[in-house]
C-alpha positions as CSV (number, residue, x, y, z in Angstrom):
1,X,-0.5,-68.3,-72.5
2,X,2.1,-71.1,-72.2
3,X,0.7,-73.9,-70.1
4,X,2.5,-74.9,-66.9
5,X,2.6,-78.6,-65.9
6,X,6.0,-79.8,-64.7
7,X,9.1,-77.8,-64.9
8,X,12.7,-78.6,-63.8
9,X,15.3,-75.9,-63.7
10,X,18.2,-74.4,-62.0
11,X,17.2,-72.5,-58.8
12,X,18.6,-69.2,-57.6
13,X,18.1,-67.8,-54.1
14,X,17.0,-64.2,-53.4
15,X,16.9,-64.1,-49.6
16,X,15.1,-60.8,-49.2
17,X,11.6,-60.2,-47.8
18,X,9.1,-57.6,-49.1
19,X,10.6,-57.4,-52.6
20,X,8.2,-54.9,-54.3
21,X,7.3,-54.5,-57.9
22,X,9.4,-51.3,-58.3
23,X,12.4,-53.3,-57.4
24,X,11.4,-56.1,-59.7
25,X,10.9,-53.7,-62.6
26,X,11.7,-50.0,-61.9
27,X,9.2,-47.5,-63.2
28,X,11.5,-45.9,-65.7
29,X,11.4,-49.0,-67.8
30,X,7.6,-49.2,-68.2
31,X,7.5,-47.3,-71.5
32,X,7.1,-50.4,-73.7
33,X,3.7,-51.2,-75.1
34,X,4.2,-54.9,-75.6
35,X,4.8,-57.6,-72.9
36,X,8.3,-58.6,-74.1
37,X,11.6,-56.9,-73.6
38,X,11.3,-56.2,-69.8
39,X,13.6,-59.1,-68.7
40,X,16.8,-57.2,-69.3
41,X,15.7,-54.6,-66.7
42,X,14.7,-57.2,-64.0
43,X,16.0,-56.1,-60.6
44,X,17.9,-53.4,-62.4
45,X,18.9,-51.3,-59.4
46,X,20.2,-54.4,-57.6
47,X,21.9,-55.8,-60.7
48,X,23.8,-52.7,-61.8
49,X,25.9,-49.9,-60.4
50,X,25.0,-46.4,-61.6
51,X,27.6,-46.6,-64.4
52,X,25.8,-49.8,-65.7
53,X,28.5,-52.3,-64.5
54,X,27.2,-55.5,-62.8
55,X,27.0,-55.7,-59.0
56,X,28.9,-59.0,-58.5
57,X,27.7,-59.4,-54.9
58,X,24.1,-59.7,-56.0
59,X,23.6,-63.5,-56.1
60,X,21.4,-63.7,-59.3
61,X,24.2,-61.9,-61.1
62,X,26.6,-64.7,-60.6
63,X,27.4,-66.7,-63.8
64,X,26.3,-70.0,-62.4
65,X,22.7,-68.7,-62.1
66,X,22.7,-67.2,-65.6
67,X,20.1,-69.7,-66.9
68,X,18.1,-70.1,-63.6
69,X,14.4,-70.6,-64.1
70,X,13.2,-71.1,-60.5
71,X,13.5,-68.2,-58.1
72,X,13.5,-68.8,-54.3
73,X,12.4,-65.6,-52.6
74,X,11.5,-64.2,-49.2
75,X,8.0,-63.6,-47.7
76,X,5.6,-61.0,-49.2
77,X,7.2,-61.2,-52.7
78,X,5.7,-58.8,-55.2
79,X,4.3,-56.2,-52.8
80,X,3.8,-52.6,-53.7
81,X,2.2,-51.4,-56.9
82,X,-0.2,-53.5,-59.1
83,X,2.0,-53.3,-62.2
84,X,1.6,-56.4,-64.3
85,X,5.0,-55.7,-65.8
86,X,6.6,-57.4,-62.8
87,X,5.3,-60.8,-63.9
88,X,6.2,-60.0,-67.5
89,X,9.8,-59.1,-66.5
90,X,10.3,-62.2,-64.5
91,X,9.0,-64.4,-67.3
92,X,10.9,-62.5,-70.0
93,X,14.1,-63.0,-68.0
94,X,13.5,-66.8,-68.0
95,X,11.8,-67.6,-64.8
96,X,8.9,-70.1,-64.9
97,X,8.3,-70.5,-61.1
98,X,8.8,-68.5,-57.9
99,X,8.9,-70.1,-54.5
100,X,8.3,-68.1,-51.4
101,X,6.5,-68.2,-48.0
102,X,4.0,-65.6,-49.1
103,X,3.1,-63.5,-52.1
104,X,1.3,-60.1,-52.5
105,X,-2.3,-60.7,-53.6
106,X,-2.3,-58.5,-56.7
107,X,1.1,-59.9,-57.9
108,X,-0.2,-63.4,-57.4
109,X,-3.3,-62.7,-59.5
110,X,-1.2,-61.1,-62.3
111,X,1.2,-64.0,-62.3
112,X,-1.6,-66.6,-62.7
113,X,-3.0,-64.7,-65.6
114,X,0.4,-64.7,-67.4
115,X,1.5,-68.3,-66.8
116,X,4.0,-67.6,-64.0
117,X,3.8,-70.4,-61.4
118,X,3.9,-69.3,-57.8
119,X,4.6,-71.9,-55.1
120,X,3.9,-71.1,-51.5
121,X,5.8,-73.2,-48.9
122,X,6.4,-72.8,-45.2
123,X,9.3,-70.4,-44.4
124,X,11.5,-73.2,-43.0
125,X,11.2,-75.2,-46.2
126,X,11.9,-72.2,-48.3
127,X,15.0,-71.6,-46.2
128,X,16.2,-75.2,-46.8
129,X,15.9,-74.7,-50.6
130,X,17.5,-71.3,-50.5
131,X,20.6,-72.7,-48.6
132,X,20.9,-75.6,-51.0
133,X,20.6,-73.4,-54.1
134,X,23.4,-71.2,-52.6
135,X,25.7,-74.1,-51.6
136,X,25.2,-76.5,-54.5
137,X,26.3,-75.5,-57.9
138,X,23.7,-76.4,-60.6
139,X,21.1,-77.1,-57.9
140,X,17.8,-77.9,-59.7
141,X,14.2,-78.1,-58.5
142,X,11.2,-79.7,-60.1
143,X,7.9,-77.8,-59.7
144,X,5.1,-80.2,-60.4
145,X,1.7,-78.6,-60.8
146,X,0.0,-81.9,-61.8
147,X,0.8,-83.3,-58.3
148,X,1.1,-79.9,-56.6
149,X,4.6,-80.7,-55.3
150,X,8.2,-79.4,-55.3
151,X,11.2,-81.8,-55.2
152,X,14.9,-82.0,-55.7
153,X,17.4,-84.7,-56.5
154,X,18.4,-85.2,-52.9
155,X,15.0,-86.5,-51.7
156,X,13.4,-83.2,-50.6
157,X,9.7,-83.2,-51.4
158,X,6.9,-80.9,-50.3
159,X,3.3,-80.2,-51.3
160,X,1.9,-76.8,-51.9
161,X,-1.6,-75.3,-51.9
162,X,-3.2,-73.6,-54.9
163,X,-6.8,-72.7,-55.7
164,X,-8.6,-75.0,-58.2
165,X,-9.4,-72.2,-60.7
166,X,-5.8,-70.9,-60.9
167,X,-4.4,-74.4,-61.2
168,X,-6.7,-75.3,-64.1
169,X,-5.9,-72.1,-66.0
170,X,-2.2,-72.7,-65.6
171,X,-2.4,-76.4,-66.6
172,X,-4.4,-75.5,-69.7
173,X,-2.6,-72.2,-70.6
174,X,-5.8,-70.1,-70.3
175,X,-5.6,-66.4,-69.7
176,X,-8.6,-64.1,-69.7
177,X,-8.9,-64.2,-73.5
178,X,-8.5,-67.9,-73.6
179,X,-11.2,-68.3,-71.0
180,X,-13.5,-66.2,-73.1
181,X,-12.8,-68.0,-76.4
182,X,-13.9,-71.3,-74.7
183,X,-17.4,-69.8,-75.1
184,X,-17.1,-68.8,-78.8
185,X,-20.2,-70.8,-79.8
186,X,-22.4,-69.3,-77.1
187,X,-21.1,-65.8,-77.9
188,X,-21.7,-66.2,-81.6
189,X,-25.3,-67.5,-80.9
190,X,-26.0,-64.5,-78.7
191,X,-24.7,-62.0,-81.2
192,X,-26.7,-63.6,-84.0
193,X,-29.9,-63.3,-82.0
194,X,-29.0,-59.8,-80.8
195,X,-28.3,-58.6,-84.4
196,X,-31.5,-60.1,-85.6
197,X,-33.5,-58.4,-82.8
198,X,-31.8,-55.1,-83.4
199,X,-32.6,-55.2,-87.1
200,X,-36.2,-56.1,-86.3
201,X,-36.6,-53.2,-84.0
202,X,-35.0,-50.7,-86.4
203,X,-37.3,-51.7,-89.3
204,X,-40.6,-51.4,-87.3
């Protein structure tokens, strides 16, 4: 998992509440067996008309947000099903951080396990950032996990909460497998004793 420490990137607003995982990555695109390749289908039904042409009124479709890597969303982002593909699609599309007033619990867990940074700020602060991202071309935000803060170039700065375990995993780039491999020596020692004991019992 790619570590997350400090990231600065163009911000794009998505001023919608209760964005669920089926809107983030529709179910018809869940046929891939690897984690990559989902980014092209992100927000598919909002991005495209039925004939496949882009919906120009959908703000993230606008050319100036083409390389945005910070998404500013509404409350309860990531609700709905537990599909981990939602986090995969957001990251594969290029997003490194999502800022919102609240997140759905399972989506938050999946994001932390995949290196996607979620920043929870009060709704009024999220609104400020959303308006600035809409009105200012090339508006950038810095998400600083080292100091647990978000800031822009105009003087805005806010702290955000995050639990200690998730923060440490993100800083060190540790997913579930990475956490397990930290105990390689203990696992190897256990297996050695276990194998010897099993052999002893079989030969009695």
